N, C-alpha and C positions, 0 to 999 in steps of 0.2 A: 391644546397643550398636551404634551406627551411626557410621561414620567416613567423611568426605569427603576424598579425596586429590586435590590440585590439581596436574596435570601428569603426563604419561605418558612422561617421560624415565627414565633409569636409576634415579634415586632414587625416583620415583613407583612404578615397577613393583615394585621390591623391597619397598617399603613395603606395597603392596597384597598381595603374596604373604605377607608375615609376618603381616599382619592377618588374612588368610583362614585361616591355619593356626595362629594363636595358641592356639586351644582344644585343639590336639593336644599342646601342651607345657605348658600351664598349666590349672589347674582353673577355667576360665571358660566361659561360653556362647559359641557361635560369634559372631564379629563380622561385621556386615554392612558391607562397605566398597565404595566406588565411586570410580573415577577420573573426573575431569572434565578432558578434554583439548581445548584450543582448536583444534588442527590435526586433519587427517584421518588421521594416522598416529602411531605411537609414535616415540620416539627423541629428540624435542626438537631440540636443536642438532645432534646427529649426523645427523638426517634433513633438516634445512632450512637449516643454516648451515655447511656444509662445502664443500670445493673439491677439484679434481682432485688425485690422489695424496695426499690427506689420510691421515695415519696417526696413531694414538694415541701420545702421548708417554710414557704409562705402559704397563708390560708387561701381557701377558695374565694373568700370574700374580697381579698386584696388582689389575688392573682388573675382571676377571670375578668373579661372585658365588661365594661359597664353596659354595652349594648347587647350583650348575650350572656345572661346569667347561667350558672350551673344548675343542675337538677336539685330539687329540694332534698332528695334523699342521698345526695353526695356527702361523703364525710368532709369534715372541715379541711383536711389535708388530702389532696388528690394524689393518687399514685401516678407515676410517670405514664403508665399505660392509659389510665383514665384521662389524664390531661391531653394526651395525644388524640384520644377519641373526641374530646371536647373541641380541639382545634379543627378536626375534620368536620364536626357538626357546624362549627363557625363558618367554614368554607361552603358547606351546603346551604346554610341559612342565607348567606349573602351572595351566593352564586359566584364564588371566586375562582373555581376550578378552571374555567376557560381562559383566564388571564394569567395562568401560571405555566411557565416553560420549565419542565423538569429535565434533568440531565443536561443542563445548559450552563456550565460554569463560565463566568465572565473572566476573560483573559486580560482585557485592558479597557480603559475608558479614555478617549481623547477629546479635547475641546474642538468644537466645530467652528470653522471660520464664520464669523458673523453671529456667533452665539450658539449655545446648546452643546450637546455632547454626542459622541458616537460610541456606542457600546459594542465591543468586540466579544463574542462568545462562541463557544464550541458546541455544536449540536450534530449528533449522528456522525461524528468524526470529521465534520466540516466546519470551517471558520465562517461565521456569519456576523452581520452588523445590524444594529438597530439605532436609528437616530431619535434623539429625544431632547426635551428642553431642560429637564432636571433629573437628578439622581437621588435616590433614597438608599443609603447604605445601611442594610439591616443584616449584615453577615455575622453578627454576634462576636462574642469574646472567647469562646471555648471551642475553637475548631482545631487549631494546631497544638498538639501536646508539647509541653515544655518540660523536658527532663534536665535538671541541672547537671553541670559537669562536676561530678564527684570523684575524687581520687580513689581508685580501686574498685569502682562500681562494676567494671568489666569482669571482675572475678566472682560476682554474685551470680548464683545459678540461674535466677529468674528475676528480671526487672520489668515491671509493668507500669505504665502511666494509668491513672484512673480512667482515662478515656478508653483504654483497652480492656478494662475489667468488666466482666459480665456476671459472673456467678462464683459461689464458694468453691466450686470444683477447681478453679484456677489456683487455689492455695496449695494444693497438693497434699501429700500424706506425711504426717509427723514432721512438720516444718515449723520454722520460726518466721513469722511474718512481721516485717517492719514497715510501718506507714509513715511517710514523711509529709507532715502538714496536718493541721488540726482544724481545717475548715469543715463545712458541712459534709463534703464528699469523703474527706479523710476519716472523720468520725463515723460515718455510715459504714465504710469499709472495715474500720476497726471493730465495729459491732458485729459485722458478718464474720470476721475472723474469730472473735472471742466466742461466738456461738457455734462455731464449726468444730465438732469433736475431733476431727483429724488434725487440727492445728495444735502444735505443742506449746507454742509461746507467741504472744503478740506484744510488740513494742510500738508505741505511738510517740513519734518524735516531734518536738516543736523547737522553734528558735529562741523565743523569749516569752513563753507563757501564752495562755489562751483563756478565753472566758466561756465557760459552759453555761448555757441558758436553755430553759425548757421552751417548747413551742406553745405551751399553754400557760396561762396564769396559774400559779400553784393554788390549789384549793386551801382556803384558810382553815385553820384548826384552832378552836378556842381552848385555851389552857391545855396545851399538849403535855404539860408536866403531869397532868392527871391520867396520862396514858391514852388520851384520845388520839385517834388517827383519822386521816382523810378517807372519805369513801372512795375506794378504787374504781367504782363504776360511774362516778360523777365526772363529767368532762367539762372543765371550765373553759372560758372563752380563749381563743388564740391570742398570743401576745401581740401580734401585729395589728389587731383591731381594738386593742384596749387603749384607754386614755390614762397615761401615766401621771401627768402632773397638770396643775392649773395653768402653768405658763404655756402649755402646748395649745391652748384654746382661747387665748385672750390677747388683747393688744399689749404690746410691750413698748414702753418709751425707749427711744434710742439710747438713753443713758444706761438702761439696764441691758438692752439687747446687745449692745456693742462692747460689753465689758465681761470680765471673767466671773462676775457675781452669778450670772445665770448658770454657767457651767459648774461652778462650785456647788450651787444648789442641787443640780442634777446629780453630781457626784455623791453628795451626802445622802440624798434620798435613795439612790439605787444601791449603794453599798450598805446602808442601814437596812433596807428591805431585804437584801440578800442575807445579811447576818441574822435578822429576826426569823426569816423563813427556814434557814438551814444551818445556822451556826457558823457560817463562813462567808466572808465578803468576796472571796475570789470568784464565785459563781454558784449557781444553784447546786447544792450538795457537792461542790467541787473542793477537794482538799489537797489536790496536787496540781502542778502546772500553772500556778498563779502568774499573772503578768507582773513584770518588775515595777517597782514603785515609780520609776521615772516615766513609765508609759501608762500606768494604771490611773488615769484621770479622765472624766467624761469629756473634757475639752479636747482630748487627743483622739476621740472617736473610738477608743478601744472598748469602752463599756457599752456604747450605744450601737456598735456595729452589729 
């Protein structure tokens, strides 16, 4: 069996590894697999669309592969540079390099008469083909920048998509920086702008609110009314490896699982916890940009996202 894997980002690499070793776990013949990567290196977005001080928002415990754990001395949240190094080490460990075709963008895939597929790709300015039985599409979600059609945007002196942003130097001197979007990347860039002395003003725009949340579980403080404060040197566990509720780790009867009760329970627990921790239920220490009441419920995914 032959399998073509499109893309040498994290998902493409781990797919290639498991295809190459599948015969060690199942009674099948070895699979011939090959990655077709358009760029000159592995990593995808982590190699070509990151910026200074970029750090993963998911912890190393959750992000790294189960068959190749990170170093013990790695911080809980890897930098983009360190994560790219980790992916290269993964390729070394499982000898993936010989099965990766770099600078080989796939131009089309056609079904083959009698079954299978024909992969058309460009290599060294020449069109080539590779026949296979299956395709694994691992090209990712963040390749083509999407700049919305905004009236008057052509009059703005400088317009950048986050995929084009690399460092604070791009903000310029004595400028007003407006960031559209309050996802992880938008907030990261807003932080870089706020901490850049040459920037005069920073405006962070959102459509209908957002939820700010820390990457770590907030350190509990007993009786803060007495002036007690959290130890700034103590690092609590990452949010994504914590256990939030009992219902996340137990059997649920369909009568509970399929009804709004469970989501209402999540909604009460999360909002109450946020209020007790920081005095506001909009988000961790978040006093502006709250999500509208119509959307601000756990059943809609806004709180748990």
